[in-house]
FIKOLTOR-270640 format. One line per field, with one value per residue (C-alpha): residue number from 1; residue in one letter; x, y, z. Coordinates in pm, 1 decimal. Layout:
REM residues N
kemi	[NUM; ...]
lotor	[A; ...]
east	[X; ...]
north	[Y; ...]
up	[Z; ...]
REM end
This chain:
REM residues 247
kemi	[1; 2; 3; 4; 5; 6; 7; 8; 9; 10; 11; 12; 13; 14; 15; 16; 17; 18; 19; 20; 21; 22; 23; 24; 25; 26; 27; 28; 29; 30; 31; 32; 33; 34; 35; 36; 37; 38; 39; 40; 41; 42; 43; 44; 45; 46; 47; 48; 49; 50; 51; 52; 53; 54; 55; 56; 57; 58; 59; 60; 61; 62; 63; 64; 65; 66; 67; 68; 69; 70; 71; 72; 73; 74; 75; 76; 77; 78; 79; 80; 81; 82; 83; 84; 85; 86; 87; 88; 89; 90; 91; 92; 93; 94; 95; 96; 97; 98; 99; 100; 101; 102; 103; 104; 105; 106; 107; 108; 109; 110; 111; 112; 113; 114; 115; 116; 117; 118; 119; 120; 121; 122; 123; 124; 125; 126; 127; 128; 129; 130; 131; 132; 133; 134; 135; 136; 137; 138; 139; 140; 141; 142; 143; 144; 145; 146; 147; 148; 149; 150; 151; 152; 153; 154; 155; 156; 157; 158; 159; 160; 161; 162; 163; 164; 165; 166; 167; 168; 169; 170; 171; 172; 173; 174; 175; 176; 177; 178; 179; 180; 181; 182; 183; 184; 185; 186; 187; 188; 189; 190; 191; 192; 193; 194; 195; 196; 197; 198; 199; 200; 201; 202; 203; 204; 205; 206; 207; 208; 209; 210; 211; 212; 213; 214; 215; 216; 217; 218; 219; 220; 221; 222; 223; 224; 225; 226; 227; 228; 229; 230; 231; 232; 233; 234; 235; 236; 237; 238; 239; 240; 241; 242; 243; 244; 245; 246; 247]
lotor	[M; I; Y; K; T; K; I; N; G; L; D; V; Q; A; Y; Y; S; E; G; S; I; N; D; I; F; L; P; L; I; N; H; L; T; D; M; V; K; E; K; G; K; R; I; I; V; M; L; A; A; P; P; G; A; G; K; S; T; L; A; H; F; L; G; H; L; S; E; I; T; D; G; V; L; S; V; L; P; V; G; M; D; G; F; H; H; Y; Q; D; Y; L; D; T; H; T; M; V; R; S; G; K; T; H; L; M; K; E; Y; K; G; A; P; E; T; F; D; L; P; K; L; K; E; K; V; R; R; I; S; E; G; E; D; C; G; W; P; E; Y; Y; R; I; A; H; N; P; I; D; D; A; I; H; I; H; G; E; I; I; L; I; E; G; N; Y; L; L; L; D; L; G; G; W; K; D; L; R; R; Y; A; D; Y; T; I; K; I; V; A; D; E; N; L; L; K; K; R; L; T; D; R; K; A; L; S; G; I; S; R; E; E; A; E; A; F; V; E; N; S; D; L; Y; N; V; R; T; C; L; K; Y; T; I; G; E; T; D; L; A; L; R; L; M; E; D; D; S; L; V; L; L; H]
east	[-707.1; -601.8; -710.1; -728.6; -818.4; -730.6; -534.9; -451.2; -557.6; -338.9; -428.3; -276.8; -288.0; -185.5; -221.9; -321.7; -308.0; -596.8; -379.6; -314.8; -681.9; -804.3; -525.4; -450.9; -696.2; -1035.8; -941.7; -824.4; -1151.8; -1350.0; -1137.6; -1189.3; -1564.1; -1560.8; -1362.5; -1631.3; -1902.4; -1707.0; -1618.1; -1954.9; -1793.9; -1586.2; -1231.2; -924.0; -671.5; -327.9; -128.3; 232.0; 496.5; 796.2; 755.3; 717.3; 579.2; 226.8; 44.5; -200.2; -302.4; -340.7; -557.0; -787.7; -797.9; -906.3; -1183.4; -1289.0; -1271.0; -1492.9; -1755.3; -1776.5; -1767.7; -2084.1; -2109.1; -1837.7; -1840.4; -1713.4; -1354.9; -1300.4; -941.1; -791.3; -432.1; -214.5; -78.9; -362.5; -179.0; 118.1; 181.4; 61.8; 317.4; 338.4; 428.7; 698.8; 831.8; 882.6; 971.7; 1294.7; 1413.8; 1754.6; 1906.9; 2263.1; 2338.7; 2233.3; 1920.2; 1704.8; 1368.5; 1111.9; 1014.6; 1351.5; 1247.8; 873.3; 746.7; 983.5; 821.4; 890.6; 681.8; 355.4; 118.1; 135.2; -78.9; -358.6; -334.1; -345.8; -651.1; -839.0; -754.0; -871.0; -1204.5; -1275.0; -1164.8; -1442.8; -1694.3; -1728.7; -1822.6; -1620.9; -1417.7; -1072.0; -816.4; -682.9; -352.7; -392.1; -64.3; -147.5; -191.3; 75.5; -148.1; -402.2; -774.1; -949.7; -1254.0; -1231.9; -1339.6; -1630.5; -1544.7; -1822.9; -1867.9; -1722.2; -1380.5; -1149.7; -821.1; -556.4; -244.9; 81.1; 457.2; 498.9; 187.0; 373.0; 706.0; 855.1; 977.9; 882.8; 522.0; 454.0; 444.1; 140.8; -74.7; -67.1; -295.2; -582.2; -512.7; -728.6; -531.1; -188.9; -40.3; 304.7; 473.5; 849.7; 1071.7; 1433.2; 1573.9; 1711.6; 1373.8; 1205.2; 1472.9; 1402.9; 1024.9; 1052.9; 1291.2; 1062.0; 767.6; 953.3; 1075.0; 712.0; 672.0; 868.8; 1218.9; 1526.1; 1630.4; 1937.0; 1723.4; 1483.9; 1770.3; 1915.3; 1578.2; 1521.0; 1873.2; 1840.5; 1487.3; 1292.2; 1564.1; 1600.0; 1229.2; 1255.2; 1536.0; 1344.4; 1046.8; 1252.9; 1452.9; 1192.5; 858.0; 756.1; 867.4; 546.0; 224.5; -95.0; -17.7; 316.0; 365.8; 676.2; 689.0; 866.7; 1064.4; 763.0; 549.4; 354.8; 287.4; 355.5; 286.2; 565.4; 337.4]
north	[-1100.0; -1335.1; -1184.7; -1388.2; -1254.8; -1273.5; -990.9; -975.2; -1337.7; -1468.9; -1581.8; -1372.2; -1386.9; -1143.4; -1098.9; -767.0; -733.8; -610.8; -318.6; -211.4; -245.1; -44.8; 212.6; 273.3; 127.6; 195.3; 556.0; 599.7; 475.0; 693.0; 993.8; 931.2; 901.9; 1237.1; 1390.7; 1289.4; 1440.2; 1762.6; 1798.7; 1677.4; 1482.9; 1178.9; 1168.1; 995.8; 832.9; 743.9; 467.6; 433.5; 183.6; -0.9; -347.2; -612.6; -382.1; -526.0; -219.8; -409.8; -645.0; -355.4; -162.7; -461.0; -518.2; -158.6; -214.3; -530.2; -358.8; -76.1; -328.2; -498.1; -179.5; 8.6; 382.1; 424.1; 460.3; 181.8; 206.2; 89.1; -33.0; -22.1; -60.9; 125.5; -208.0; -212.9; 67.0; -150.3; -128.7; -444.4; -719.7; -673.2; -308.0; -405.7; -663.1; -399.2; -76.3; 22.0; 214.1; 330.0; 188.7; 275.9; 427.8; 117.5; 56.4; -240.8; -379.8; -269.7; -630.4; -678.7; -426.3; -472.0; -296.0; 0.4; 345.2; 364.9; 52.0; 214.3; 418.0; 730.1; 955.7; 695.1; 669.9; 1049.0; 1079.5; 807.0; 956.1; 1297.5; 1152.4; 973.8; 1279.4; 1469.8; 1214.6; 1006.1; 639.5; 450.1; 139.3; 78.2; -172.1; -458.9; -639.5; -1015.1; -1179.7; -1517.1; -1368.1; -1098.4; -828.9; -570.6; -627.7; -305.5; -196.1; -500.4; -284.3; -40.7; 278.4; 385.0; 523.2; 808.1; 677.8; 552.5; 410.1; 386.4; 185.9; 160.7; 189.1; 524.1; 725.9; 965.2; 993.6; 1341.2; 1279.5; 1400.1; 1347.6; 1127.8; 1429.3; 1558.4; 1279.5; 1429.5; 1715.6; 1465.7; 1315.4; 1423.8; 1202.2; 1037.9; 730.7; 576.2; 264.9; 262.3; -33.9; -143.4; -235.7; -570.3; -667.2; -590.7; -786.3; -1094.2; -1062.7; -1017.7; -1312.4; -1534.3; -1432.8; -1486.8; -1830.6; -1936.5; -1911.0; -2234.6; -2108.7; -2177.3; -1955.7; -1847.8; -1749.5; -1560.3; -1369.4; -1280.4; -1155.6; -939.4; -797.0; -714.4; -575.1; -534.9; -370.9; -84.0; -16.0; -50.4; 206.3; 441.0; 432.3; 470.1; 759.5; 958.5; 905.4; 1236.4; 1293.6; 1435.7; 1235.7; 1246.6; 901.9; 720.2; 357.3; 143.0; -226.3; -416.3; -741.6; -931.3; -800.1; -564.1; -200.8; 79.1; 451.0; 685.6; 988.3]
up	[1679.2; 1400.4; 1069.4; 749.6; 408.3; 39.5; -123.8; -494.3; -527.4; -245.3; 107.5; 387.2; 764.3; 1036.5; 1410.5; 1567.6; 1944.4; 2155.2; 2259.7; 1899.5; 1812.2; 2111.9; 2126.0; 1756.6; 1506.8; 1666.9; 1756.0; 1395.9; 1248.1; 1486.8; 1392.1; 1020.6; 1078.1; 1258.6; 970.2; 720.8; 940.2; 981.4; 613.0; 487.4; 204.7; 116.4; 245.8; 106.4; 338.1; 201.6; 371.1; 254.0; 359.4; 215.9; 61.8; 329.6; 599.4; 590.9; 459.3; 235.2; 515.1; 758.2; 511.6; 466.5; 840.8; 898.2; 646.7; 830.1; 1168.2; 1047.2; 934.8; 1275.3; 1485.4; 1574.4; 1520.8; 1257.3; 881.1; 657.5; 535.1; 176.1; 124.4; -225.3; -344.7; -591.5; -721.7; -975.2; -1153.0; -1247.4; -1619.0; -1791.3; -1839.4; -2215.9; -2155.3; -1905.9; -2153.0; -2423.2; -2239.9; -2069.8; -1766.2; -1646.2; -1327.1; -1218.1; -1557.4; -1751.7; -1955.5; -1859.0; -1956.4; -1700.5; -1632.9; -1458.7; -1191.6; -1175.5; -864.5; -894.3; -916.1; -1289.9; -1357.2; -1245.4; -1460.7; -1245.4; -1469.5; -1464.9; -1085.6; -1043.6; -1263.8; -1077.6; -738.2; -859.7; -967.5; -642.1; -443.2; -616.7; -493.0; -808.5; -771.8; -1030.9; -1101.0; -952.3; -1084.6; -874.7; -925.1; -955.5; -855.0; -1001.9; -1350.2; -1288.1; -1437.0; -1319.8; -1368.4; -1464.5; -1263.3; -1034.7; -739.0; -724.4; -538.2; -303.6; 45.9; 245.9; 357.6; 81.9; 212.4; -59.4; 26.5; -162.8; -145.9; -316.2; -236.3; -5.7; -185.0; -192.1; -547.4; -893.6; -992.9; -691.5; -461.6; -654.9; -509.5; -160.7; -260.8; -265.7; 77.6; 369.0; 608.8; 574.7; 740.6; 706.2; 838.9; 892.0; 970.6; 992.3; 652.2; 773.1; 917.3; 585.6; 399.0; 610.0; 571.3; 195.0; 159.9; 366.5; 149.6; -178.3; -64.7; -23.7; -401.8; -437.6; -514.8; -301.8; -13.0; -211.6; -511.5; -285.7; -125.2; -467.0; -593.1; -286.8; -303.9; -674.7; -676.9; -354.0; -144.5; -391.4; -350.5; 27.4; 39.4; -189.5; 46.9; 361.9; 219.2; 27.7; 203.6; 359.5; 716.2; 859.6; 837.3; 1040.2; 1182.0; 1188.6; 1289.1; 1333.6; 1248.7; 1527.0; 1524.7; 1664.1; 1371.3; 1598.1; 1507.7; 1757.4; 1744.2; 1647.3; 1688.8]
REM end
């Protein structure tokens, strides 16, 4: 199935095979529906993956698939990117990388450039069943838009790079997850995908490669190294862009 949608203000497209849909995604949605019925309350699903692994597109596809499938509950996909600090904050605050102090804007997308306390508080509220606003990152404006999404329903799927990190305050988020999913991939494959994506923004291939090497790959390695080992569902991104079960 060719799936087209708009995420964070940008058009995206992906292909999901009939095998993946029937063997992985539909069983997952059915399982999440059964979890809600068993628990008698809203559940939170956390989907974590390195940059370039296609987690945002997959989350939206699962939402779409739930809407066109009979007998299952709707899955509401939301991203943690809406919890980026605003650009003016990144322009004026610093972080330390390799023993040197840098403005946060130089490493936008790193764990330090997110408002983790704000994210924790919002996740806590929705875990308690509250319907509330959720911010969305708008890539064209390079800033979050507060309350762009209205949280409702029984299955809330949160996707993001760092949701399942076994580091610092990030590990506190897992207490709110009823079900966890991760995507893993080869670092070189992610580097190529990220470079291809960056080059589409109009810069040269050389500039895209330099940007990915300086910024994105650090975040990729952080995810690959520190994302928790055991999740309820684990997928691997393959060279042909397909997803296969790890367990």
